[in-house]
C-alpha positions, -999 to 999 in steps of 0.1 A, spaced: -425 -770 -220 -423 -796 -192 -392 -802 -171 -384 -836 -186 -386 -821 -221 -362 -793 -211 -338 -818 -196 -339 -839 -228 -331 -808 -249 -303 -799 -225 -288 -834 -229 -292 -834 -267 -273 -801 -270 -246 -814 -246 -242 -845 -268 -241 -826 -300 -220 -795 -290 -187 -811 -301 -202 -817 -335 -216 -782 -336 -182 -767 -328 -164 -790 -353 -189 -779 -380 -185 -743 -370 -222 -740 -363 -233 -754 -397 -253 -781 -380 -290 -789 -384 -309 -782 -352 -335 -808 -360 -309 -835 -351 -306 -820 -317 -342 -812 -310 -356 -844 -324 -394 -846 -320 -395 -811 -304 -384 -797 -337 -416 -810 -353 -439 -796 -326 -448 -761 -317 -421 -755 -291 -416 -719 -303 -439 -690 -297 -452 -671 -327 -427 -644 -324 -398 -669 -319 -411 -687 -350 -408 -655 -370 -372 -650 -359 -364 -687 -364 -377 -685 -400 -355 -655 -406 -325 -672 -391 -330 -702 -413 -336 -681 -444 -304 -661 -438 -284 -692 -430 -273 -680 -396 -257 -703 -370 -282 -698 -342 -298 -727 -323 -332 -724 -307 -338 -731 -270 -301 -733 -263 -291 -741 -227 -268 -716 -210 -262 -720 -173 -296 -727 -157 -315 -709 -186 -326 -715 -221 -318 -688 -246 -343 -682 -273 -315 -684 -299 -278 -688 -294 -247 -690 -316 -223 -711 -295 -194 -704 -318 -195 -666 -313 -213 -667 -279 -242 -645 -290 -277 -648 -276 -309 -633 -292 -338 -630 -268 -372 -622 -283 -393 -603 -258 -430 -608 -260 -453 -589 -237 -465 -619 -218 -432 -636 -210 -411 -606 -202 -432 -585 -178 -406 -589 -150 -378 -567 -164 -358 -570 -132 -358 -608 -135 -348 -605 -172 -320 -582 -164 -306 -605 -137 -308 -634 -161 -290 -614 -188 -262 -603 -165 -255 -639 -155 -254 -650 -191 -231 -621 -200 -209 -628 -170 -205 -663 -186 -190 -646 -217 -220 -642 -239 -233 -611 -257 -271 -607 -254 -293 -589 -279 -330 -583 -272 -356 -579 -298 -391 -567 -290 -417 -591 -303 -433 -564 -324 -402 -563 -346 -407 -599 -356 -438 -592 -377 -421 -567 -400 -403 -576 -432 -384 -557 -458 -415 -550 -479 -429 -530 -450 -401 -505 -454 -396 -505 -492 -429 -514 -509 -446 -481 -513 -438 -456 -541 -417 -433 -519 -392 -428 -548 -418 -412 -570 -423 -386 -542 -386 -376 -542 -364 -356 -565 -331 -373 -575 -311 -356 -548 -334 -370 -521 -336 -406 -532 -303 -418 -519 -308 -401 -485 -344 -414 -482 -332 -449 -492 -305 -448 -464 -332 -437 -440 -355 -466 -450 -326 -490 -448 -318 -479 -413 -354 -483 -403 -354 -518 -418 -321 -528 -400 -332 -516 -366 -370 -519 -369 -374 -555 -380 -359 -588 -368 -351 -597 -404 -331 -565 -408 -314 -569 -375 -304 -605 -383 -291 -594 -417 -265 -574 -398 -254 -606 -380 -249 -623 -413 -225 -595 -424 -206 -596 -391 -203 -633 -385 -198 -653 -416 
């Protein structure tokens, strides 16, 4: 994204932030992002996470400006950032860590999701016939194992935890 585009997004968020706070985060990002919302300003892995965020009704906003940075997704009410780490953009882990520490020093909590998690959905963990392979004593334990794998092995599962914590 070009510098002028980023500055426009920064200005739009600044103008709309009082309304976002007043609405407790229940505010449509398309009003803020305008034409950028209709273009491909998100990477494929960010698009996957954004689709889950919208599906779950979470209060995250894409490309949210914090300090001199843009967070992939941020909840300005609870000061939570979700960064989606793709292979190409996050090769310099030292730079990412420095950026994260600055954002955290500003009072934000930062969660990082590997890009590979964004392509997995609940069906990937529960679709097969694993129940038929278990006796009745094992089903509950195996279900809990699958649920944990879903929660911590997919962006959708991870975001579902946010929905429970931050209503």
